[in-house]
Every structure is written in C-alpha cells, then in structure tokens.
C-alpha positions in Angstrom: 42.7 125.3 -160.9 41.2 124.5 -164.5 38.1 126.0 -165.9 35.9 123.5 -163.6 37.6 124.9 -160.8 39.1 121.8 -160.0 42.8 121.6 -158.6 45.6 120.7 -161.0 49.2 119.6 -160.7 52.0 122.2 -160.9 53.6 122.5 -164.3 56.0 124.7 -163.2 58.8 125.4 -160.5 57.8 127.9 -157.5 60.6 129.9 -155.7 60.9 132.7 -153.5 63.5 136.0 -154.2 64.4 137.3 -151.0 66.3 140.7 -151.2 69.0 140.2 -148.6 71.5 141.0 -151.0 69.6 143.7 -153.5 71.4 142.6 -156.8 71.9 139.1 -155.9 68.8 137.7 -154.4 68.4 134.6 -152.1 66.5 132.2 -154.1 64.8 129.3 -152.4 62.8 126.6 -154.5 59.5 125.4 -153.0 58.8 121.6 -152.8 56.1 120.5 -155.2 53.8 117.6 -154.6 50.7 117.5 -156.9 48.7 120.7 -156.9 50.8 122.3 -153.8 53.7 124.1 -153.6 55.3 124.0 -149.6 58.3 126.5 -149.1 60.4 126.5 -146.1 62.8 129.6 -145.4 66.1 128.1 -143.4 66.4 130.1 -140.0 69.7 131.2 -141.2 68.0 133.0 -143.9 65.3 134.2 -141.7 68.4 135.7 -139.4 69.6 137.9 -142.1 66.2 139.4 -142.9 65.3 143.0 -141.4 62.0 144.9 -141.3 61.2 145.9 -144.9 63.4 143.3 -146.7 61.6 142.7 -149.9 60.6 139.2 -151.1 59.1 138.2 -154.4 57.3 134.8 -155.0 57.3 133.4 -158.5 56.4 130.9 -160.7 58.8 129.5 -163.5 57.4 127.5 -166.4 60.0 125.9 -169.3 58.5 126.6 -172.9 58.8 124.4 -175.5 61.9 125.9 -177.4 63.8 125.7 -174.4 63.4 129.1 -172.7 61.5 130.1 -169.4 58.5 132.1 -168.6 58.7 133.9 -165.1 55.3 135.1 -163.6 54.9 137.0 -160.3 52.7 135.2 -157.9 53.0 137.6 -155.0 55.4 140.5 -153.4 55.7 141.5 -149.8 58.4 142.8 -147.1 59.3 141.0 -144.0 57.9 142.2 -140.6 60.1 140.9 -137.7 58.5 140.0 -134.5 61.4 138.9 -132.8 59.4 138.0 -129.3 59.0 141.7 -128.0 56.6 143.6 -126.2 53.3 144.5 -128.5 
C-alpha cells in the first residue's frame, strides 16, 4: 500500500521456503500480477510435508548495487488434514 492506502504493484519477488530438507529448503516462487502475489504449492511437494514442517514466506528486492534484500513476511508450520475424523 502507498501512503494513501492504495495498492501498489510489487517491485519484488515473493517466495516460500519449505523445510522438507532442513539445510536445503524447497523454494517456490509466487506469480506476481500487479499488486497480487499468487503462490501454488504442487501436490508432489505437499506430499512430502509433515505436521510441524516449517515454512517461511519472504520477498526479495533487487538493490541498485546488484545485491538483494530479503524481508520475511510470515512464518509457520504445516498442519496436515488428510481427510481423517476430526
């Protein structure tokens, strides 16, 4: 949002890092369209997560000097519900 509360286009990439392998997380890029980022996690990746598998959502901004700045947006853990009884 800008200072007036209006949506602005993303000037960054958005991605999720899923801790299936602790030291080599699975990274999935979001599709950016204007001011929205859509993230789809493939079923093959979902099949590998367990309850408590950690994930981190972050955006990466390119700096004018060629470096990047990564900003965390949200963190959490998966909670599976594979159709069992509540």
